[in-house]
N, C-alpha and C positions, 0 to 999 in steps of 0.2 A: 504493500500500500504506500510505496514511496511517493506516488503521484498525489497523495493527500497530505503529506507531512509539511511541516512549517519551514524546513530547510531547503534552500534552492541549490544545495550542493549536488552536482550532477544534472541540474536543470537550469543552469545560469543562462538567462536570456541576453542575446546580443541584437542590437538594432540592425535591420537589414540583413539578418542571417537568412538561411534557407527557409526556416519556418516562418519568419516574418514576411518574406517575399511571397511565400506560398499563400499566406492569409490575404495579403493585398491583391494577389492575382485572383483568388476565389471571389473576393468582394467585387473586384472590377468586372469580372465575367457575370456575376449576379446582377449588378447594376446595368450592364450592357444588355443582357437578356431581358430584363424588365422593361427597358426602353424599347428594344426592337420588337418585342411581342406584346406591347401595351394594348394594341387594338384587339388582339385575340383575348387577352386577359380581361378586358372590359366586358366581354360576352359571358364570362364565367361567373358562377356564384362562389365568391372567395370568402364568404363569411366564416366557414369552418377553419380555413387556413389562417384567417386573421385572428381568430380566437386561439388557435393552436400556437401561433407565434407569440401572442400576448402572454399566455400562461407558461410557455417555455421560458420567456424572458423573466417572468415572475419567479419561476422555479429556480432559474440560475441565480437570481439575487438572493432568494431564501437560502439556497445551498451555500452561497458565498458567505453569508452571515453565520450560518451554521458552522462552516469550516473555520472562520475566524474564532468563534467561541471554542471550537474543538482544540485548536492549537494555542489558544490563550492570547491572541493578539487583538481581540475585539476591545476597543477603547472608545470612550465618548469623544476623545480628541480627534479621531480620524475615521470613525465607523458610522457616524450618522449620515443619512442620505442628503447631504448638503453640497456635495461636489456637483459641478455643472452636469456631468454625465449621469450622476445618480438622479438628478432632477429630470434630465432628458429621458432617462429610463422610465420614470414614473409617467411622464407625459406620453411616451411611446405606448406603454401599457394602456393608458386611458384612451388614447386615440384609436388603437386597434380594437378596443372593446366597444367604445361609444361612437366613434366616427365624428366627434365634435370638432368643428373647424377651429374653435378657440385654441384647442390643444395643438392642432396642425400649425397654426400661425406662429406659435412660439417655437415648436419643435423643429420646423423647417430651418430656422436660423441657428438655434443653439445645438440642434442635433448635427447638422452638417458641419458647423464650425468646430464645435467641441469634439465630436467623435472623429472628425478627420484629423485633428491635431493629435488626439490620443492614438489613432491608428498609425499615423506616420512616425510619431515620436513617443512610443509607449513608455509610461512610467510603470515598468514591469520588471520583475527580477526572475520570474519563473518561465522556463521555456517548455516547449512541447516534450512530453505529453502530460505535463502536470495539470491538475485541475484548474489552478489559477490562470494558466495560459488559455484554456478553453473558455473559462468564465469571462476573462477580460476581452478576448477578441470576439466571441459570439455576441456578447452584450453590445459592444460598440458597433459591430457590423449591423445588428438589427436596428440600433438607434440611427445609424447613417442611412440605411436602406429604406426604412419606413416612410419618412416624409417624401422621398423620391417616388415610392410606390403610390402614395396617396396623390401625388401631383400627376404622374403619368397615367395611372390606371383609374383612379377614382375621380380625376378631374378637378381636384382642389387647386386653388391658385392664391398666392399671397397678394396683398395690397400694400401700398406704402404705409397705411395705418398698422399693418402687421409688424413692420419694422419698428414703429413707435411703441407698439404694445410690448414688443420684445425688450426694448431698451428700458421701458418703465418696469417691466417684470424683473429684469436684472438689477436695476437700481433699488428695487424694493428688497431684493435678496441681499444686497450688499451690506446694509447696516445689521441685518440679522446675522449674517456670517461673521461680521466683525465682532459683534457682541459675544457670540458663541466661541469664537477663536480666543477672545480675551478671557472668557470663563474657563475654558478647557485647555488653554495653551495649544490650540489646534492651528491648522493652516487651511481651513476650508476656502475654496475658490482661489487658493494661492494668494490670499490677501496678507499673510504674514511673511512669506518668503517664496522664492521660486522653487520648483521641484528640484530634487537632488540630481536627477538625470537631465540630459540635454533636452530642451524643448524650444518651441517658437518664442516663448517668453524671453529667452536670452537675447532676442533681437530688439526688445522693446525698452531697453535701458535698465538702470539699477533700481532697487527698492528705495522709496515707494513709487517712484515716477512711472515704473512700468504699468502700474494700475491705471493711471490716466491714459497712457499710451494704449493699453488694452481696451479701454472704453472707446476711444476714438477709432481704433482698428476694428472693433466689433461693429460699430455703427457703419463704417465704410464698407466692410465686407457684407454686412446685412443688406445694405442698399444694392450692392452688386448681385447678391442672390435674388433680391426682389426683381431687379431688372431682367435677370435671366429667366425667372420662372413666372413672372406676372402674366396676366391675361392680356395679350397684345392687342386683341380686337377692342377690348374695353379701353385700353390706354389710347388707342388711336381715336376712338370716339370722344374721349375726354379732351384730347388735344385739339380736335376740330372745334368742339364747343368753346374751348378757351380762346381759339384764334378768332372767333366771331366778334370778340370784344376789341379787337385791334385792327 
């Protein structure tokens, strides 16, 4: 049962190793197939698949917390569901179960941005075939894939107000995470310091200035995602109506 123990001796993960590249390849092919076969998927009843994905994700998270308790590493300072991808995981579950657009609007941005960074620069010590490896990558792959699936197959589209809702959502989380970090000596949302492993935060300046840089970067990238996935026909109509006044 070495694949369940708390030591990563013999399981040490290296970024862009064969296992890491294999995961990125599988995700890329899954995303590509979802896009290419989107029209065919629209004709299918995917409700059971949606529920299966939702409860698979929930089961992974429950197993992860059980594993942390088992090896004695569950601590309030780092185990609460307050990291961006933990929150995205809850939104993914809620979206797959209910189909609520409010969940989609926020997940599209924090899911794509947060999960992509986690997948490309994983904060991970355990390599294949350890349980933590499977939990980390399956969870982030589902978070990344779900908003794309709802965009291409279900026909959901973001608006510019979706960007604003996401920024408000993140800024409501900010003081909550700061308070909990202060009470628990934690580092939720990386507001206390950068992760120990290499990440994109290394490009955003020293502490605490990288937090402001991250806020600006999140807004700019969210606008880019909105431009990429918005309903272009509606955008053209709004533009024509706007031009009538000039």
